[in-house]
C-alpha positions as CSV (number, residue, x, y, z in Angstrom):
1,M,19.1,-28.6,7.8
2,S,16.8,-29.8,10.6
3,D,13.1,-30.6,10.2
4,S,12.2,-29.5,13.7
5,Y,11.9,-25.8,14.7
6,D,10.6,-23.4,17.3
7,L,8.8,-21.4,14.6
8,I,7.9,-22.0,11.0
9,V,6.9,-18.9,9.1
10,I,4.9,-19.5,5.9
11,G,5.5,-16.6,3.6
12,A,8.6,-14.5,3.1
13,G,7.0,-11.1,2.4
14,P,7.5,-8.1,4.7
15,G,5.4,-9.6,7.5
16,G,6.9,-13.1,7.2
17,Y,10.6,-12.4,6.9
18,V,10.5,-9.6,9.5
19,A,8.7,-12.0,11.9
20,A,11.4,-14.6,11.2
21,I,14.2,-12.2,12.0
22,R,12.6,-11.1,15.2
23,A,12.1,-14.7,16.2
24,A,15.8,-15.5,15.6
25,Q,16.8,-12.4,17.6
26,L,14.7,-13.9,20.5
27,G,16.6,-17.2,20.2
28,M,14.0,-19.2,18.4
29,K,15.1,-21.8,15.8
30,T,13.3,-20.5,12.8
31,A,12.4,-21.6,9.2
32,C,10.8,-19.3,6.6
33,I,9.0,-20.9,3.7
34,D,8.0,-19.3,0.4
35,K,6.9,-20.8,-2.9
36,R,8.7,-18.1,-4.9
37,A,12.3,-18.5,-5.9
38,S,13.1,-15.0,-4.7
39,L,12.3,-13.8,-1.2
40,G,10.3,-10.7,-0.3
41,G,6.8,-11.7,-1.2
42,T,4.4,-9.7,-3.4
43,C,5.7,-6.4,-2.0
44,L,9.3,-6.7,-3.1
45,N,8.7,-8.8,-6.2
46,I,5.6,-7.6,-7.9
47,G,4.1,-4.9,-5.7
48,C,5.3,-2.0,-3.5
49,I,8.9,-1.9,-4.7
50,P,8.7,-2.3,-8.5
51,S,5.7,0.1,-8.6
52,K,7.6,2.7,-6.6
53,A,10.7,2.3,-8.9
54,L,8.5,3.0,-11.9
55,L,6.7,5.9,-10.2
56,E,10.1,7.4,-9.4
57,S,11.5,6.9,-13.0
58,S,8.3,8.2,-14.6
59,H,8.3,11.2,-12.3
60,H,11.9,12.0,-13.4
61,F,10.8,11.6,-17.1
62,I,7.8,14.0,-16.8
63,E,9.9,16.5,-14.8
64,A,12.6,16.5,-17.4
65,R,10.1,17.0,-20.1
66,N,7.8,19.6,-18.4
67,G,9.4,20.8,-15.2
68,F,13.1,21.5,-15.6
69,A,12.7,24.6,-17.8
70,K,11.0,26.5,-15.0
71,H,14.2,26.0,-13.0
72,G,16.3,27.2,-15.9
73,V,17.5,23.8,-16.9
74,M,17.3,23.3,-20.6
75,T,17.5,19.7,-21.8
76,G,16.3,19.8,-25.3
77,K,14.0,17.0,-26.6
78,V,13.4,14.4,-23.9
79,G,13.1,10.8,-25.0
80,L,12.0,7.6,-23.3
81,D,13.9,4.3,-23.1
82,L,11.3,2.1,-21.6
83,E,13.5,-1.0,-21.7
84,A,16.1,0.8,-19.6
85,M,13.5,2.0,-17.2
86,M,12.2,-1.5,-16.8
87,A,15.7,-2.9,-16.4
88,R,16.3,-0.4,-13.5
89,K,13.1,-1.5,-11.8
90,T,14.2,-5.2,-12.1
91,K,17.6,-4.4,-10.7
92,V,16.1,-2.6,-7.7
93,V,13.9,-5.7,-7.0
94,E,16.8,-8.0,-7.4
95,Q,19.0,-6.0,-5.0
96,L,16.3,-5.9,-2.3
97,T,15.3,-9.6,-2.6
98,Q,18.9,-10.6,-2.3
99,G,19.1,-8.3,0.7
100,V,16.3,-10.3,2.4
101,A,18.1,-13.5,1.6
102,F,21.3,-12.1,3.2
103,L,19.4,-11.0,6.4
104,L,17.8,-14.5,6.8
105,K,21.2,-16.1,6.4
106,K,22.8,-13.6,8.8
107,N,20.2,-14.5,11.4
108,K,20.7,-18.3,10.9
109,I,17.1,-18.7,9.6
110,D,16.5,-21.6,7.2
111,A,15.0,-20.1,4.0
112,I,13.1,-22.9,2.3
113,M,11.6,-22.7,-1.2
114,G,8.4,-24.8,-1.7
115,E,4.7,-24.9,-1.3
116,A,3.6,-25.3,2.3
117,R,0.5,-27.0,3.6
118,I,-0.5,-27.2,7.3
119,T,-1.2,-30.9,7.9
120,G,-1.6,-30.9,11.7
121,A,-0.9,-29.0,14.9
122,G,2.7,-27.8,14.5
123,E,3.1,-29.8,11.3
124,V,3.9,-28.4,7.8
125,T,4.2,-30.5,4.7
126,L,6.4,-29.1,2.0
127,D,5.5,-29.9,-1.6
128,G,3.3,-32.8,-0.5
129,K,6.4,-34.7,0.7
130,R,8.7,-33.4,3.3
131,K,7.3,-32.9,6.8
132,L,8.5,-30.1,9.1
133,T,7.4,-29.7,12.7
134,A,7.4,-26.7,15.0
135,K,6.2,-25.5,18.4
136,N,4.4,-22.6,16.6
137,V,3.5,-21.9,13.0
138,L,2.9,-18.4,11.7
139,I,0.9,-17.8,8.5
140,A,2.1,-14.7,6.6
141,T,1.0,-15.6,3.1
142,G,-0.2,-12.1,2.1
143,S,-2.8,-11.5,-0.5
144,D,-3.7,-12.0,-4.2
145,V,-5.4,-10.0,-6.9
146,M,-9.2,-9.7,-6.5
147,S,-11.1,-10.9,-9.5
148,L,-14.2,-9.3,-11.2
149,P,-16.9,-11.4,-12.9
150,G,-16.7,-10.9,-16.6
151,V,-13.2,-9.6,-16.6
152,E,-10.6,-12.4,-17.1
153,I,-7.0,-11.4,-16.5
154,D,-4.6,-12.7,-19.2
155,E,-1.7,-10.4,-18.2
156,K,-1.4,-9.3,-21.8
157,R,-4.4,-7.2,-22.7
158,I,-6.3,-7.4,-19.4
159,V,-3.7,-7.1,-16.7
160,S,-3.4,-7.1,-12.9
161,S,-0.8,-4.9,-11.2
162,T,1.7,-7.7,-12.0
163,G,1.2,-7.3,-15.8
164,A,1.1,-3.5,-15.6
165,L,4.6,-3.6,-14.2
166,E,5.9,-5.6,-17.2
167,L,4.4,-3.9,-20.3
168,T,7.0,-3.8,-23.1
169,K,5.6,-0.7,-24.8
170,V,3.6,2.3,-23.8
171,P,0.0,1.7,-24.7
172,K,-2.0,4.5,-26.4
173,T,-5.0,4.0,-24.1
174,M,-5.6,2.3,-20.8
175,V,-8.7,1.8,-18.7
176,V,-8.0,1.3,-15.0
177,I,-10.8,-0.5,-13.1
178,G,-10.7,0.8,-9.5
179,A,-9.7,4.1,-8.0
180,G,-7.8,2.9,-5.0
181,Y,-4.1,3.1,-4.2
182,I,-2.9,0.6,-6.9
183,G,-5.1,1.9,-9.7
184,L,-4.1,5.5,-9.2
185,E,-0.4,4.7,-8.8
186,M,-0.1,2.5,-11.9
187,G,-2.4,4.8,-13.8
188,S,-0.1,7.7,-13.0
189,V,3.0,5.8,-14.2
190,W,1.6,5.1,-17.7
191,A,-0.1,8.5,-17.9
192,R,3.3,10.2,-17.4
193,L,4.8,8.0,-20.1
194,G,2.2,9.1,-22.6
195,T,-0.9,6.8,-22.2
196,Q,-4.4,8.2,-22.1
197,V,-5.6,6.7,-18.9
198,T,-9.3,6.5,-17.8
199,V,-10.1,5.3,-14.3
200,V,-13.5,3.6,-13.8
201,E,-14.7,3.5,-10.2
202,F,-17.9,1.9,-8.8
203,L,-18.3,4.5,-6.1
204,D,-18.9,8.2,-6.7
205,R,-15.5,9.1,-5.4
206,I,-11.9,8.0,-5.6
207,L,-9.7,6.6,-2.7
208,P,-12.5,5.0,-0.7
209,G,-12.0,5.3,3.0
210,M,-9.7,8.3,2.8
211,D,-10.7,11.8,4.0
212,G,-13.2,13.2,1.5
213,E,-11.6,16.5,1.0
214,L,-8.2,14.8,0.4
215,A,-9.8,12.5,-2.2
216,K,-11.4,15.5,-4.1
217,M,-8.2,17.4,-4.3
218,T,-6.3,14.2,-5.4
219,Q,-8.8,13.8,-8.2
220,R,-8.3,17.4,-9.3
221,M,-4.6,17.1,-9.3
222,L,-4.6,13.8,-11.3
223,T,-7.1,15.3,-13.8
224,K,-4.7,18.2,-14.4
225,Q,-2.1,15.6,-15.1
226,G,-4.3,14.1,-17.8
227,L,-6.1,11.2,-16.1
228,K,-9.8,10.9,-16.8
229,F,-12.3,9.6,-14.3
230,K,-15.6,7.8,-14.8
231,L,-17.2,7.5,-11.3
232,G,-20.4,5.7,-10.2
233,A,-19.8,3.2,-13.0
234,K,-19.4,-0.6,-12.9
235,V,-17.7,-2.8,-15.5
236,T,-19.8,-5.8,-16.3
237,G,-17.6,-7.4,-18.9
238,A,-14.4,-7.2,-20.9
239,K,-13.5,-8.9,-24.2
240,A,-9.9,-8.9,-25.3
241,G,-9.0,-9.0,-29.0
242,K,-5.9,-8.6,-31.1
243,S,-6.1,-4.9,-31.2
244,G,-7.4,-4.1,-27.7
245,V,-10.2,-4.6,-25.2
246,T,-13.9,-3.8,-25.3
247,L,-15.5,-3.0,-22.0
248,S,-19.2,-3.1,-21.1
249,V,-19.9,-0.4,-18.5
250,E,-23.1,0.5,-16.6
251,A,-24.0,3.6,-14.6
252,V,-24.6,2.6,-11.0
253,K,-27.5,5.0,-10.6
254,D,-29.7,4.4,-13.6
255,G,-28.1,1.3,-15.2
256,K,-27.4,3.1,-18.5
257,S,-24.9,1.0,-20.4
258,E,-22.0,2.0,-22.8
259,K,-19.0,0.5,-24.4
260,M,-15.5,1.6,-23.8
261,S,-12.3,0.5,-25.6
262,A,-8.6,0.5,-24.6
263,D,-5.3,-1.0,-25.7
264,I,-4.8,-2.3,-22.1
265,V,-7.2,-2.8,-19.1
266,L,-5.8,-2.8,-15.6
267,L,-8.0,-4.6,-13.0
268,A,-7.2,-3.0,-9.6
269,I,-10.3,-3.4,-7.5
270,G,-8.4,-4.6,-4.5
271,R,-6.8,-7.7,-3.1
272,R,-8.1,-10.8,-1.2
273,P,-6.3,-12.8,1.5
274,Y,-4.2,-15.7,0.3
275,S,-5.6,-18.4,2.5
276,D,-6.6,-21.1,0.1
277,G,-4.5,-24.2,-0.4
278,L,-2.9,-24.1,3.0
279,G,-5.0,-26.9,4.4
280,L,-6.9,-24.7,6.8
281,E,-10.2,-26.3,6.2
282,D,-8.7,-29.7,7.1
283,I,-7.6,-28.7,10.5
284,G,-10.7,-26.5,11.3
285,V,-9.2,-23.0,11.1
286,K,-11.9,-20.4,11.2
287,R,-12.1,-17.9,8.3
288,D,-14.7,-15.2,7.7
289,D,-16.9,-14.9,4.6
290,R,-14.2,-13.0,2.7
291,G,-11.5,-15.6,3.4
292,F,-9.7,-13.7,6.1
293,I,-8.3,-15.9,8.9
294,E,-9.8,-15.1,12.3
295,V,-7.4,-14.4,15.1
296,D,-7.5,-13.2,18.7
297,A,-5.6,-10.3,20.2
298,T,-2.4,-12.4,20.3
299,F,-2.7,-13.2,16.5
300,Q,-3.5,-16.9,17.4
301,T,-6.1,-18.7,15.4
302,N,-8.7,-21.1,17.0
303,V,-6.1,-23.8,16.5
304,P,-3.5,-23.7,19.3
305,S,0.1,-22.8,18.2
306,L,-1.1,-21.6,14.8
307,Y,-0.9,-17.8,14.3
308,A,-1.6,-15.5,11.3
309,I,-0.7,-11.9,10.4
310,G,-0.7,-9.3,7.6
311,D,-3.0,-9.5,4.6
312,A,-4.2,-12.9,5.6
313,I,-6.1,-11.4,8.6
314,P,-8.6,-8.5,8.7
315,G,-7.3,-5.0,8.6
316,P,-5.5,-2.7,6.2
317,M,-3.6,-4.6,3.5
318,L,-0.3,-2.7,4.0
319,A,3.3,-4.1,4.3
320,H,4.1,-2.0,7.4
321,K,1.0,-3.3,9.2
322,A,2.1,-6.9,8.4
323,E,5.6,-6.1,9.7
324,E,4.4,-4.8,13.1
325,E,2.0,-7.7,13.5
326,G,4.8,-10.2,12.7
327,I,7.0,-8.7,15.4
328,A,4.2,-8.5,17.9
329,A,3.1,-12.1,17.3
330,V,6.6,-13.5,17.8
331,E,7.1,-11.4,21.0
332,I,3.8,-12.6,22.4
333,M,4.9,-16.2,21.6
334,Q,7.9,-15.6,23.8
335,G,5.9,-14.2,26.7
336,Q,6.5,-10.5,25.9
337,S,3.9,-7.8,25.3
338,G,3.6,-7.3,21.6
339,H,2.2,-4.0,20.5
340,V,0.2,-2.9,17.4
341,N,-1.7,0.4,17.5
342,Y,-4.1,0.2,14.6
343,A,-5.2,3.8,15.3
344,T,-1.9,5.0,13.9
345,V,-1.4,2.9,10.8
346,P,-0.4,5.4,8.0
347,G,-1.6,5.1,4.4
348,V,0.3,6.6,1.5
349,V,-0.6,6.9,-2.2
350,Y,2.7,7.5,-4.1
351,T,1.3,9.6,-6.9
352,W,2.7,13.1,-7.2
353,P,1.7,15.0,-5.2
354,E,1.8,12.2,-2.7
355,V,-1.3,11.5,-0.6
356,A,-0.9,10.4,3.1
357,T,-3.2,9.8,6.0
358,V,-3.3,8.6,9.5
359,G,-6.1,8.3,12.0
360,L,-9.8,9.2,11.6
361,T,-11.3,11.2,8.8
362,E,-13.8,14.0,9.1
363,E,-16.5,11.7,7.8
364,Q,-15.7,9.2,10.6
365,L,-15.7,11.8,13.3
366,K,-19.0,13.2,12.2
367,E,-20.5,9.7,12.1
368,D,-19.3,9.0,15.6
369,G,-20.6,12.4,16.9
370,V,-17.1,13.6,18.0
371,D,-16.7,17.3,18.5
372,Y,-13.4,18.3,16.7
373,N,-11.4,21.3,15.5
374,I,-9.6,21.6,12.2
375,G,-6.3,23.1,11.3
376,K,-5.3,23.4,7.7
377,F,-2.3,24.9,5.9
378,P,-1.6,25.0,2.1
379,F,1.8,24.2,0.7
380,S,1.5,27.3,-1.4
381,A,2.3,29.3,1.7
382,N,5.3,27.1,2.6
383,S,8.7,28.6,1.8
384,R,10.4,25.3,0.9
385,A,7.6,24.2,-1.3
386,R,7.8,27.6,-3.1
387,A,11.5,27.2,-3.5
388,S,11.1,23.7,-5.1
389,G,8.1,24.6,-7.1
390,D,5.8,22.0,-5.6
391,T,3.1,24.1,-4.1
392,D,0.0,21.9,-4.7
393,G,-1.8,20.5,-1.7
394,F,-2.3,21.0,2.0
395,V,-1.9,19.5,5.5
396,K,-5.1,19.0,7.6
397,I,-5.1,18.2,11.3
398,L,-8.2,17.0,13.2
399,A,-8.0,17.4,17.0
400,E,-10.6,16.6,19.7
401,A,-12.3,19.9,20.7
402,K,-12.2,19.2,24.4
403,T,-8.7,17.7,24.9
404,D,-6.9,18.9,21.7
405,R,-5.7,15.3,21.2
406,V,-4.8,14.7,17.6
407,L,-7.3,12.3,16.0
408,G,-6.3,12.3,12.4
409,V,-3.9,14.0,10.0
410,H,-4.4,14.1,6.2
411,A,-2.0,15.5,3.6
412,I,-1.6,15.9,-0.1
413,G,1.6,17.5,-1.3
414,P,5.3,17.0,-1.9
415,D,6.7,14.2,0.2
416,A,3.5,13.8,2.1
417,G,4.4,10.2,2.7
418,T,7.4,11.2,4.7
419,L,5.7,14.1,6.5
420,I,2.9,12.0,7.8
421,H,5.2,10.1,10.2
422,E,5.6,13.2,12.3
423,A,1.8,12.9,12.9
424,V,2.1,9.1,13.5
425,M,4.7,9.7,16.3
426,A,2.6,12.5,17.9
427,M,-0.5,10.3,17.9
428,E,1.4,7.2,19.2
429,F,2.2,9.2,22.3
430,G,-1.2,10.7,22.6
431,G,0.0,14.1,21.6
432,S,-2.1,17.3,21.1
433,A,-2.1,19.7,18.2
434,E,-0.4,22.2,20.6
435,D,2.4,19.7,21.2
436,M,3.0,19.5,17.4
437,A,2.7,23.3,17.1
438,R,5.2,24.0,19.9
439,A,7.9,21.5,18.7
440,F,10.8,22.9,16.7
441,H,10.5,22.6,12.9
442,A,13.6,23.6,11.0
443,H,13.3,26.4,8.4
444,P,12.9,26.1,5.5
445,T,11.4,22.7,5.4
446,L,8.1,21.1,4.2
447,N,7.5,20.0,7.8
448,E,6.7,23.6,8.7
449,A,3.4,23.1,6.9
450,V,2.6,20.5,9.6
451,K,3.5,22.9,12.4
452,E,1.3,25.7,10.8
453,A,-1.6,23.3,10.4
454,A,-1.2,22.5,14.1
455,L,-1.2,26.2,14.9
456,A,-4.3,26.6,12.7
457,V,-6.2,24.2,15.0
458,A,-6.2,27.0,17.5
459,G,-6.7,29.7,14.9
460,R,-3.2,31.0,15.2
461,A,-1.3,30.1,12.0
462,I,1.5,32.5,11.4
463,H,2.1,32.4,7.7
464,M,-1.5,32.4,6.4
């Protein structure tokens, strides 16, 4: 194994390993370093993948218990084997991390385990001993859990998403601090399995940044599923004991305080860039006041030959955003024209119904003074949704009034996370609502709801 490379990637998460593979495809001698024993980063090991595995399993559980009968499927008393559910989750993670290792080996990339520190231009020191050199270094270290003063994570009673994925029994009660993607997804998992979940959010709404109408319906749907919400409230302290956790909570508006208790508390107020401990301050790399590494349009930092992508730089903290940035950064290094269109980054909340969004929200359009038209269609009027029994939710399309160009699409409903990619493609090519409306949509499919919403932009929906 050589100690000299064309590219060293620090971090083997979705952004890092994808960038390494693209670099190898372009003929670059590449190394990918990660301090974990298993590749795949936070996403595959303790984030996206295990959480989706539990979401899927818990969805099957609640459907077997409450939903099969309406289809004429009688199962008798449904039981829960949490140990088996967790074992399946672990197996899924192992299969995918091993898959990443295979891909790196297939592409002749040196996968190196250890803690990397940048000790000079094009120089990386591994575990404080071994020095590696490269023409370019790409930081793809991802992010870590954001802390909250007065709430100390012990991964037993007060847990991060990591601990919430490893609980060995179903708690009777859980308080989730934060009503974003992670909080709602993990809250949904445990609520389905029998936990009374209360979500505490500082703002007066859930899903900050998403379309307001979408967020309101999401809250209604989750409330119907048994989750409780305490909005406009801040947690000022948490004390863990043998039997549970006592929380100090204050109302944001009037400062009125109260105590809450729960068996488990999940802290899910967001994530912060993992940029400490890399030696950035020693070589003068610029970071903003939140720790994000500053980069230019080519993903290069202020230090020549040092690049950064993904959660380590500003922008949505999403695996697919990191992947596209990794590919673009490597292509730019090789003199190509890397491309990342941030206007079409989709976001998905994998609750049920799923929540998906791309582009601008109504609130953003109003703030920017953009004249727009709305087309909306409910899944209750969609034949495939009727046939499957999943009729909650809608698709909403926002199009520029003058040009009909699609500016944003927001959906809550069955498989919304899949449906949204039709909108992503339309927006990527500058498509109009009419383009979407005139394209074929097979019958009966959930995608017909997208077509009908596009027709509704011009006031000509057929099935409503």
